C-alpha positions as CSV (number, residue, x, y, z in Angstrom):
1,M,105.0,105.9,124.3
2,S,105.8,109.6,124.3
3,T,104.2,112.1,122.0
4,H,107.5,112.5,120.1
5,A,107.9,108.7,119.8
6,A,104.3,108.4,118.5
7,A,105.0,111.1,116.0
8,R,108.0,109.3,114.7
9,V,106.1,106.1,114.3
10,A,103.2,107.8,112.6
11,A,105.4,109.8,110.2
12,P,105.3,108.5,106.6
13,T,108.5,107.0,105.3
14,R,110.2,108.4,102.3
15,R,108.9,105.4,100.3
16,E,105.4,106.2,101.4
17,Q,105.8,109.8,100.5
18,I,107.0,108.9,97.0
19,L,104.0,106.5,96.5
20,R,101.5,109.2,97.7
21,E,102.9,111.8,95.3
22,A,103.2,109.4,92.5
23,A,99.5,108.4,92.9
24,R,98.4,112.0,93.0
25,L,100.4,112.9,89.9
26,F,99.5,109.8,87.9
27,A,95.8,110.4,88.7
28,E,96.0,114.1,87.6
29,R,98.0,113.7,84.4
30,G,98.1,110.0,83.5
31,F,100.9,107.5,83.9
32,H,102.8,108.6,80.8
33,G,102.2,112.3,81.5
34,V,104.4,112.2,84.6
35,G,108.2,112.0,84.7
36,V,110.4,110.5,87.4
37,D,111.9,114.0,87.9
38,E,108.5,115.4,88.7
39,I,107.8,112.7,91.3
40,G,111.2,113.4,92.9
41,A,110.6,117.1,93.0
42,A,107.3,116.6,94.8
43,V,109.1,114.8,97.6
44,G,112.2,116.9,97.6
45,I,114.7,114.5,96.1
46,S,116.3,114.3,92.7
47,G,114.7,112.1,90.0
48,P,117.6,109.7,90.0
49,G,117.4,109.5,93.8
50,L,114.0,107.7,93.4
51,Y,115.8,104.7,91.9
52,R,117.2,104.0,95.4
53,H,113.5,103.2,96.4
54,F,111.9,102.0,93.1
55,P,113.4,100.7,89.9
56,G,111.0,102.8,87.9
57,K,107.5,104.2,87.5
58,D,106.1,100.7,86.6
59,A,107.2,99.4,90.0
60,M,105.5,102.4,91.7
61,L,102.2,101.8,89.9
62,A,102.3,98.1,90.7
63,E,103.0,98.7,94.4
64,L,100.1,101.3,94.5
65,L,97.5,99.0,92.9
66,V,98.6,95.7,94.5
67,G,99.1,97.5,97.8
68,I,95.7,99.0,98.1
69,S,94.0,95.7,97.1
70,E,96.0,94.0,99.9
71,R,95.0,96.6,102.4
72,L,91.3,96.5,101.5
73,L,91.3,92.7,101.9
74,A,93.3,92.7,105.1
75,G,91.0,95.4,106.5
76,G,87.9,93.5,105.6
77,K,89.2,90.3,107.1
78,L,90.1,92.2,110.3
79,R,86.6,93.5,110.6
80,V,85.2,90.0,110.3
81,T,87.6,88.7,112.9
82,E,86.7,91.6,115.3
83,G,83.0,91.0,114.6
84,G,82.1,94.5,113.6
85,A,84.9,96.2,115.5
86,S,83.9,97.2,119.1
87,R,80.2,96.8,118.5
88,D,77.9,93.9,119.3
89,G,79.3,91.4,116.8
90,S,76.0,91.1,115.0
91,P,75.8,90.7,111.2
92,D,74.3,94.2,111.0
93,A,77.3,95.7,112.9
94,L,79.7,93.8,110.6
95,L,78.2,95.1,107.4
96,D,78.3,98.6,108.9
97,A,81.9,98.2,109.7
98,L,82.8,96.9,106.2
99,I,80.9,99.8,104.6
100,E,82.7,102.4,106.9
101,G,86.1,100.9,106.0
102,H,85.4,101.1,102.3
103,I,84.1,104.6,102.6
104,D,87.4,105.6,104.3
105,F,89.2,104.3,101.3
106,A,86.8,106.0,98.8
107,L,87.1,109.4,100.5
108,D,90.8,109.3,101.5
109,D,92.4,107.5,98.5
110,R,90.6,109.0,95.5
111,P,93.8,109.0,93.3
112,L,94.0,105.2,93.7
113,I,90.5,104.7,92.5
114,T,91.3,106.8,89.4
115,L,94.6,104.9,88.9
116,H,92.8,101.6,89.1
117,D,90.2,102.7,86.5
118,R,92.8,104.1,84.1
119,E,96.0,102.2,84.5
120,L,95.3,98.7,85.7
121,D,96.0,97.3,82.2
122,R,99.5,98.8,82.3
123,L,100.6,96.3,85.0
124,R,102.5,93.2,84.2
125,D,100.3,90.2,83.8
126,T,101.4,88.7,87.2
127,D,100.6,92.0,89.1
128,R,97.3,92.5,87.3
129,K,96.3,88.9,88.1
130,R,97.3,89.5,91.7
131,V,95.1,92.6,91.9
132,R,92.1,90.7,90.5
133,Q,92.6,87.8,92.8
134,L,92.7,90.1,95.9
135,Q,89.7,91.9,94.7
136,R,87.7,88.7,94.3
137,Q,88.6,87.6,97.8
138,Y,87.6,91.0,99.1
139,V,84.2,90.7,97.3
140,E,83.7,87.3,98.9
141,V,84.3,88.7,102.4
142,W,81.4,91.1,101.7
143,V,79.2,88.5,100.1
144,E,79.4,86.3,103.3
145,A,78.7,89.3,105.5
146,V,75.7,90.3,103.4
147,R,74.2,86.9,103.3
148,A,74.7,86.5,107.1
149,L,72.5,89.6,107.5
150,Y,70.1,88.7,104.6
151,P,70.0,84.9,104.4
152,G,67.2,85.0,101.9
153,L,69.4,86.8,99.3
154,A,70.9,84.3,96.8
155,E,74.6,84.2,96.5
156,N,74.8,85.5,93.0
157,E,72.4,88.4,93.9
158,A,74.5,89.3,96.9
159,R,77.6,89.3,94.7
160,V,76.0,91.6,92.1
161,T,74.8,93.9,94.8
162,V,78.3,94.1,96.4
163,H,79.8,95.0,93.1
164,A,77.1,97.7,92.6
165,V,77.8,99.1,96.1
166,F,81.5,99.3,95.3
167,G,80.6,101.2,92.1
168,L,78.6,103.6,94.2
169,L,81.2,104.1,96.8
170,N,84.1,104.3,94.3
171,S,82.4,107.1,92.4
172,T,83.9,109.7,94.8
173,P,86.6,110.9,92.3
174,H,83.8,111.7,89.8
175,L,81.3,113.4,92.2
176,T,82.7,116.9,92.0
177,R,85.7,118.9,93.3
178,P,86.5,117.6,96.8
179,E,86.1,121.1,98.3
180,A,82.5,121.2,96.9
181,L,81.4,118.1,98.8
182,P,79.2,118.6,101.9
183,G,82.1,117.9,104.3
184,R,83.8,114.5,105.0
185,A,81.5,113.4,107.8
186,A,78.3,114.4,105.9
187,T,79.5,112.7,102.7
188,A,80.5,109.5,104.6
189,A,77.1,109.4,106.3
190,L,75.3,109.9,102.9
191,L,77.4,107.2,101.2
192,H,76.7,104.8,104.2
193,R,72.9,105.4,103.9
194,L,73.0,104.8,100.1
195,A,75.0,101.6,100.5
196,R,72.7,100.2,103.2
197,G,69.7,101.2,101.1
198,A,71.1,99.2,98.2
199,F,71.4,96.1,100.3
200,E,68.0,96.6,101.8
201,A,66.5,97.0,98.3
202,A,68.2,93.8,97.0
203,A,66.9,91.8,99.9
204,S,63.3,93.1,99.7
């Protein structure tokens, strides 16, 4: 594939651009503090033009929160299938791969974490139940991986620890201003050590 073709494939669609800007604005000002016209202006189209892509803000919020839950679960399952990506396929490598995948989300999708914390209850019941179902499945992917590495850890203890680690990793929107963090690589490495330390402590 040529460089130009690869660039075309990698370029975000207009729909993806709308969702990215909607997530940023919703996180900054709250769902009700943002109008359709503002989202449109952020992507260079008229507010009414957004309705060619989404029926309204509620649909954007649902796609953002259901979508990220689907992506996290799919990514977790893929890492399990690949046995820790290109590593040795050990339980240790798998847990590292799961942690790294979630850290990517925690550092690169901070607005979605904020949205989930603040706006989940605004979803329709069916969408909210879908998010919860996907999250439970994602947790169980981790629980199985953790218990494969630490077989002496009881299932309920593993589940509690996984939730605690998610809380730690998902704290990134509250840490400080992104520009004040010690750099992405250093922050990722620190979060990884903290997550592994939590699992080690639970299993000790």
